[in-house]
C-alpha positions, -999 to 999 in steps of 0.1 A, spaced: 529 355 704 567 359 699 588 327 694 623 327 708 648 299 703 685 297 713 711 271 704 748 265 711 758 239 686 727 227 669 713 242 636 679 260 637 654 256 609 617 263 603 591 269 576 555 281 573 557 303 604 535 333 612 547 345 646 575 371 652 607 351 655 639 356 676 666 330 668 701 329 682 728 303 675 765 302 685 780 277 660 749 264 642 732 276 610 698 293 609 675 285 580 639 299 576 615 298 547 578 309 541 577 333 571 550 359 577 562 383 605 592 399 620 625 380 620 655 385 642 682 359 634 718 359 648 746 334 646 782 337 657 799 312 634 771 298 613 753 309 582 719 327 583 695 321 554 659 335 552 636 332 522 601 337 509 582 359 533 572 393 546 580 415 576 607 435 592 640 417 596 675 418 611 700 391 601 735 390 615 765 367 617 801 371 627 820 346 606 793 330 585 774 341 554 740 358 554 714 354 527 679 369 522 657 359 492 622 366 479 614 389 508 592 419 513 600 443 542 624 467 557 655 457 576 693 450 576 717 422 569 752 421 583 783 400 587 818 407 600 839 384 579 813 366 557 794 375 525 759 389 523 736 381 494 701 395 488 679 384 459 644 395 448 638 416 479 614 445 483 617 473 508 644 494 524 676 473 526 707 480 546 736 456 541 770 458 558 801 436 561 836 443 574 856 420 552 831 401 531 815 407 497 780 421 492 757 412 464 721 425 458 699 415 428 663 426 425 637 453 418 651 488 423 643 503 457 661 520 486 694 502 492 724 509 513 754 486 510 788 491 526 819 470 532 854 477 543 876 453 523 851 434 501 834 441 468 799 454 463 780 440 433 744 453 427 721 446 398 687 463 396 662 442 376 638 472 371 646 507 359 657 533 385 632 561 389 614 585 413 618 575 449 647 551 444 679 558 465 711 537 463 742 543 484 770 518 477 805 520 492 836 500 498 869 511 514 893 488 495 871 468 472 854 475 438 818 487 435 798 475 405 762 486 397 742 473 367 709 490 359 684 488 329 690 513 301 656 529 308 667 541 343 664 578 351 689 588 378 716 611 390 748 593 398 774 608 422 808 590 425 841 593 443 873 573 446 907 580 461 929 558 438 905 539 415 886 547 383 849 552 374 835 538 342 807 561 329 780 541 310 772 548 274 746 575 268 752 592 302 754 630 304 784 641 325 776 670 348 810 672 365 843 654 366 872 666 386 901 644 398 885 614 415 849 624 417 820 634 395 784 633 386 765 620 355 728 616 345 709 589 328 679 604 310 665 625 340 675 632 376 649 611 394 666 583 414 696 592 435 727 570 434 759 574 454 790 552 446 822 554 465 854 535 470 888 545 484 911 522 465 888 503 443 872 509 409 836 519 402 
């Protein structure tokens, strides 16, 4: 049984839920916790926050912030002018913002994060390895990635006017003008970093 709730000005909140959820708000916030099942949450000017659960998800807001924490499942998080924050999430993650900052912290996985004018900051709490794929990009902001030293990955990077800082111990495969490749230990995980005018 799917549960659908819509609101114009009121906030929407719930916890300990097991049904597929569809929540829509115009100017209110959406807050969910301890959820088992699919979540679709959209707000125009409010914040969207979902934590502690499992299932496919789609979180979106126009001018508010979006946050997902302690979640297992595949899905996407997006905001037009707000920030997006993901912490301790498992699964295929797609995060996108037009002018906000993006931040992801958690076990290495399959992550895509892109923003036009904000910064992208990612910290993998487990080593990168076989099956991990990261694609991080910003048009005018900086892209920062922190990984454990035991990570095994091939990194490809490109920037139009910024710089790329190669980590200590990396083996440089190629470096020409504003793009290059380097390897940490072995070529297992695949990482792509790009920014037009920011640093990497």
